[in-house]
Every structure is written in C-alpha cells, then in structure tokens.
N, C-alpha and C positions, 0 to 999 in steps of 0.2 A: 504494499499499500504506499509505503514511503517513497519508493522509486517512482511509482505512478504520480504521486503528488508532486514530486520535484519536476518531472517532465511536464505535468500540467501547467505549472507556473511559467515555465519557460516557453511554452507554447503560446501562453497568454502574452508574453513579452513581445513576441513578433507581431501579435494583433495590435498591441498598444503602441507600437513604434510610431504610428501616424497620429497619436493623440495630440490634439492642439495644445500648445503652451498657454494660450489664452483660454483659461478655464472659467466658464460663467456659472455653471452649476456643478457642485461637487458632493457626491455621496461618499459615505464611509468606504464602500467597496471600491469605488473608483480611486479613492486616495490610497487604498492598500495596493491595488494593482499598479499604479503609477509608481509608488514607492518601490515595489518589487522589481519593476523594470529599470529604475534609475539607481537603486541602492549599490554603492560600491562594494560593501561587505558581501553582498550576494554574488556579485560579479566575480569577486576574488575566490569565493568558496566554489563557484562553478568551475572556474579555471583549475582549482586544485583537484576537484573531482575528475576533470578530464585527464589530469596528470596520473591520478591513481588508476583510472581505467586503462590508459596506455601501458602502465607498468605491470598490470595484472596478466601477465603471459608466462607460458612455460619457458620461453627463451630468457626471460628476465630472472627466472628462478634457477636457471643454469642446466636445463635438461639437454639442450642441443650442443653439439661439439662446436669448437671454435676453429676456423680456418684462416690462416694468415699467409700472406705473400711477402717475401723479402727479396730484394734485388740488390746484389752487391757488385760494384764495378771498381777495380783497383788497377792502377798503373804504377809501375816501378821501373827505375833505371839502375842497372847494376854494372859498375865499372870493374872489370876483372883484368885490366891491362897489366897490373902489378902483382897479380895472384898466380903464382906458378902451379898451384894445386887445383886447377879448374879445367874442365873440358871445353869451357867456352871463354877464352882469354880476352875477348873483346869487350865493347860497351854494349850490354844487353838491355833492350827495351821490352818489358813484358806487360801485357794487358790481360786482365782476367775479368770475365763476366759469370757471375754464379747466382742465378735466381734460385729461391727456395720456397717450396709450398709445404706447409706443415699443418698437421691436424692434431688437435688435442681434445680428448673426450673424457668426461668423468663417468666412469662405469658404476662406482659406488662410493658414496661419501656419507654412510650413516643416515640415510634417508633425508639429508638435508635439502635435497631438491624438492621433494614433496612438501616438506615442512615449509620451505620458502614460498612455495605456490600457495599453501594455506594462509600464510602470513599476508601475502599480496591481496588474497580474496578479502581477508579481514580489513586490511587498510582501505580497500575500496568501499566496503560497507561503512567503515568509520568516516570516510570523507563525505559519503552520502548523508550520514547521520549528522555530521557537522553542518552540512549545507542546510538540511532541514531545520536544525536548531537555529541557524541564522535567520531563516525565513520566518519561523515562529516568533522570534524575538522582534523582527521587524514588523510583523503583523500586529503584535501586541502594542508596540510603541506607537505605531501610526493610529490604531483605533483609540488608544488613550488620548493622543494628541487631538484627534478628530472630536471626540466627545468632550474633551476639555474646552476646545473652541466653541463647540455648540452650547455648552453650559455658559460660557462667557457671553455668547451671543444673546441667550435667553435672559441673562441677567442684565444685559445692556437694554434689551427691549423693555423689560420691567422698569428700569430706571428712567428710560426715555419717556415711558408712559407717565411716570410720576412727575418727571420734569415738565411734560406738556400740561399736565393738570396744574402744576404750580405756576406756570407761566400764564395760563388762562386766568387763574385766580388773582395773580399778581397784577395783570393788565386791568382786570375788572375793578380791583380795590384801588389801584392807582388812579383810574378814571374818577371813581367815587370820591377819592380824596381831593382831586382837582376841582370837583364841582361842589365840594364841601359837605357831602352826605355821608362821609365816613371819617372816622378819626385817624390821625396820622400813625398811631401805634399799630393798628391792624395793617395799614399799608406797608409800614416798614417790616412788620413781621413776615408778611407774605413775600416781600421783596427778598428778605434774608432766606426765607424757605426756598425760593426759586433758585438763588445763587447757590445754596447748599446742595440742591438737587442737580444743578448744573456741574458743580465740582464732582459730585459722585458719578454722574454719567460720563464725565470726561475721563475720570480715572478708570472707569470700567471700559471705556472705549479703548484706552491704551492697553488694558489687560486683554481685551478681545483681539486687538491688532497683534499683540505679541504672541498670543496663542496661535494665531493664523501663521505667523512668521515661523513658529516652531514646527507647525504641521507641514509647511511647504519646505522647510529645511529637511525634514524626514523624507519628503517626496522628491527632494533634490530638483525642485522646479523653481525658477525665478518668480518672485512675487512683486506685482505692482500694488502698493498699498492703496492706491486710489481706485483699484479695480479688484476689490476683494470678492471672491466667488460666493455664490449663495450656497449655504450648506443645506442640502435638501433633506437629509435625514432628521428624524424626530426622536424624542425620548420615549416614545411609546414602544419599547422593545419587549420582545417575549423572552422570558427567563424560564426555560425548562428546569424542573426540579432535578437535582443531582443527588442520587442516592450514595451516601458515604461508603457503605460496604462495597457496592459495586464499583465505585470510583477507585477505592484502595486496592481491590483485587485486580483491577485492570491497569494499575500504574505501571508495573513492569513491562507490559506489552504496548502501553499507549503513550507513556511519557518518554519524550525523545532524550532528555538528559539521562535518564535511567538506562535507556537502550544504548546510548553512547558509552556509559560507564561499563555496562556489561560487555560491550565490544572490547573495552580496554582490558578487562579480565581475560577475555579469549586471546587477545593479542599476547598478553603476558604468558599464558599457557603455551602458546605457540613458540615464544621465545625460550621457555624452559626446555621444550622438546628440541629446539634447535641447538641449544647448549649441550644437550645430551648426545646429539649426533657427532660431537667431536671425540666422544669415547670410543668410536668405532674406527676400524682401519679405513683407508681410502684406497681406491683402485682406479687407475687412470690409463688410458691408451694414447700413446703418441705414434704418429707416423709422419713420414716426410719424403719429399721428392726433390733432389737437388741436381739439376744439369749444370755443368760448368764447362766453359770454353775459354781457352787461353791462346794468346798470340805472342810469339817471341821472334825477335830479329835483332841482328847485330848492326849497330849504327855505323860501324866502320866497314861492314861487309854486306852490301845489299843482296847478295845471293843467299845469305843465311836467314831463312825464314821458316819458322816451325809453328804449326797449329795443332793444338791438342783439344780433345773433347772427352769429358768424363761425365757419367751419369751415376748418381748415388741414390739408393733407396734405403730408408731406415724405418723401423717400427719396433714398438716394444711395449710392454706393460710395466707400470710402476706401482708397486704396493708399498703403502706407507702407513706405519702405525706408531703412534707416540707411546713410547713405554713409560716415560716419567718427564713431567714439566712442572715439578714442585707443586703438584695438586692444583694447578691453576684451573683446569676444567671442572674439577670437583667444587671449587669455590664459586665458580661462575653459576653452576647449576643450583647450588644452595642459595646464592644471592637472588637468582631468578625466581626460585620458590618463594623467597621472603617477599619479593616484589609482587608476586601473584597473590600472596595473602593480604598484603597491603591494599592492592586493588579490590580484592573481595570485601575487606573491611570498609573501604571507602564506599563501595556499592551499598552494603548494608546500612552504613550510617546515612547515606544519601536517601535510601528508601525510607528509613525511619523518620528522617527529617521532613521528607515530603508528605508522608502520611500525617505527621503532626501539622504541617502547614496546611495541608488540605482540610483537616479537621477544623483548624482555626478559620480558614477562609469560608468554609461552609457555615460555621457558626456566625461569623462575622456577616456573612451575606444575609443569613436569616434576621439578624439584628438590624442590618441596614434596610431590609425589606419593611420591617415594622416601623423603622424611623421614617421611611419615606411615606408610608401610609398615614402615620400620624402627622407629619410635616404637611402633607397634601390637605388633610382635614383642617389643620391649624391654619394653613394658608387661606383655605376657603372661608373659614370663619372670620379671619382677620380681614379679608376683602369685603365680606358682608358687613362687618362692624364698621369698616372705614366708609363704605357707601352710605350706611345708615347714619353715621356721624356727619357726613356731608349734608345729608337732608335735614338733619336737626340743626346743623350749623346755619343752613339757609333759612330755617324757620326762626332762628334766633334763640333756640333753647340750648345751644352748646357754643361755648366760646372758642376763640381761635387756638388757644393753647391746647385745649382738649382735643380739637381737631388735629393738630399737628401730632399729638401722641398717638392717636389711631393710625395716622399716616405712617408714622415711623414703625409702628408695629407691623403693619402690613408690608412695608419695605423689608424689614429685617426677616420676616417669615418667608417672603419670596425668595430672598437670597439664600436663606437657609435651606429651603426646599430644593434648590438646584444643587447646592453642595452635597446634601444627602443623596440625591439621585445620582450624582457623578460618582460618589464613593461607591454606591451600590453597583454601578456599571463596571467600574474598574475592578472591584472585587470579583464579579462574575467573569470578567474577561481573564483574570489571573486563574480562576478555577478552570475555565474553559481550555486555557493553554496547558495547565498542569495535567489535565486529563486527556490531552491529545485531540480534543474536539475542535479546537480552533483551526488547525490545518485542514482536517476533513471537511469542515464547512466550506472553506474557500476552494478546496480541490474539487468539490462536487459541482461547481459552477462552470 
C-alpha cells in the first residue's frame, strides 16, 4: 500500500505541473497537492529512493564476475656496445605490446552475496518508508497551516463585523452629538470603542496575513499579499470516531515511523549475518588471457629485425581461510548483535511511547470536542445576549457601559470558539497521521 501511495502522489505531481501560480480559490486538498509537488524534501527523498532502486541488483551484491582489460605498451633502448657478454652487441630498440584480459569470480564467500542482496532490498524498502514519512509530515504541516489560516480568517470576519457595528454606532452618535441630541460622553465612548475594534481588527488582519504567508511558504509558491486567495474549506469537518484498541493494535502496520524502525531492526539483523559470513572460507576463480608481441631491431644494423609473439593462458582457484585475526570477526559479530538489541529496544520504546501519545490524543480530542460544543453554545448565547442588549439600549433601558460589556463578552467567546475548534482539528490530524489514515485519505483521491 505504501508503494502505491508513493506512486500516486508523484502521478499527481505531473497533473499539477500546469497549476497556475495565480491562485484565486484554495482548498485544503489543493494546498496539500501543491506542497507535495513543490516541496524540496520530497524531491530529495524521491531522488534517494531512485538511488536505492538502482542499487538493488545482484550485480551490486557481487554475484557476477568481473572482467577487466589491461593493455601495456613498453619501449626500451639497450646499449650493448661495451658489453662483451651479449649476443646482441649493438644498440637494441625493443617495443612490447601486451594486452591482458582477466576474469575474477567469487564462487563462495560465506553467503555474503545473498546477504548483501537482502540488505539492498531492505535499504530500498527503507528509502520508500522515509519518503512516505516525509510526505506524511508535509501533509500534516500543510493542513495545520491551512486550518490555522482559516481560523485567523474567521476571527478577522468576526472582528470586522464588530468593527462595522461600532462604526455605525459611532457615526450615529457623533451625528446626534453634533445636533445636540446626545451627550458628548456617549459619543466619546463609542468613538473609543470603534478605534479599539479597529486596532483589534488590524492586529487580526496581520495575524491572518502571516498565517497565509506560512501556508504559501510550505506550498513553495510566491504570494502577493494584495491578492490573497479565498480559502474555500469550512470548519464543518466530519470526525469519525477512532477506537483506541483498534488503533493501538494497528500501529505496527499503519504507523510509518514504527515501520521504518522495524526496518532498521531487519537491517541490523542482516548486518549481523553479514559479519558471520567472514567466519567462512572464501573460494574464488581467476582466469586470464595475455597475448604479447615484441619488436627488436639494432639501431646500428638495419638488417637486424626480430619479431616475437607469445600467447599466455592462466587460470586457477584461490581458497582463503582466515585462521586467526585477534578475534576481530567475533567482536564484530557481538557488536552487531548488541546493535540489533538496541534497535529492538528503540522499537519497543517507540511503540510504547506512541501508544501513550495516542491515548493522550484520543482523550484530548474527546475533551476538545466537548469544549467546542460548550463554546458554540456559549457563543450562541453571548450573541443573543448582545443582540438583546442592543435592543434594550436602543429603548433606553440599558446604558452604554453595559452594552459594551455584552459586546466584549460576545467578542471573547467568538475568538475562544475558533481557538477550541482549531485545537480540536489539530489534535484529530495528529491522530489521523499516527494511525496511518492521513496518507490513505489522500492516496484514495
């Protein structure tokens, strides 16, 4: 499933290559796909995976023989004019050309070839797992950034609504103050309220723009702040119930970090077997073919020219067994076994930690869900109370100070509601990622 998921994403990349940089409407899913297409970490992990795929061959493991060609050409001048003990008393020029074709084949090396191939298979699986882990992290970061921006947008809309209400009331009482039908204290109070709401809305606008910048940074897309896209998703998300027992039992097969750590254990076991292979003898085959041709001539006697040709064939078996090397191989095996136990302990510790984290997340999510329900009811009552207070203020049965109190309560409850809702979404996304469902959701599209 993981391999299909990885291929699915990169097929989506090719589709999205023509995606316009001028984004007018942006959904959470669009943001994820754009980020996956442009993310540098994902591109690096994909390149690393291609390397591991190319290396996963029997030839890399050392199964096939090696054949090499060497060509030697030598020229020498030998002056024998003062040498009475030679059959060639002149100045001899000799030229030699000797190509060599050699073959070297490993017949047996303690099963190291088979073990090396198993290790290459594990390394390829590990690179795929690392790539999927990078994709999962990217998806989670982008979704968090998107809903963070969406929450800031909703907060800004709420504050702009209050700002507009304050502006209308400020203009109304400012006009009444000019014609003398209202006291200056109420006009000043509503003017102060309008500027306070303007400050809050401006601060919130900056927060919203910063959250959009963060989102576009993850998407690796340039942003024109004067052309912020419309975030089309809403907060009315469906949250399927996650059963803790089922989620915990499926962690080893669903959580990518655990699967990567288990692969690390398998790799260490392979390394232990590879170290054991050095305890066995090695048997290799060498064979060669060397034709040689030489030319001799006397530089003082042009009639003396000799050409020789020689062909040499060689072959043999080489058996090598290490009788004693200060127990170096034994120590390597013991050290590898210790590393294997460390990897297993790391896996157990990681699993226990994830089970505890998942339990905490599920409990937190349930608490956040209750808080969102309560905050939504509180917000609804605060809004009704504020609207009723406005009517009573217009009838003259409520003073302006009391009206501002109701307005501030509604404002605080509105902001608190979106904070609780964002916390709930982030908690659920973390659970979704931990249980391996985040990647499956996007892979199915």
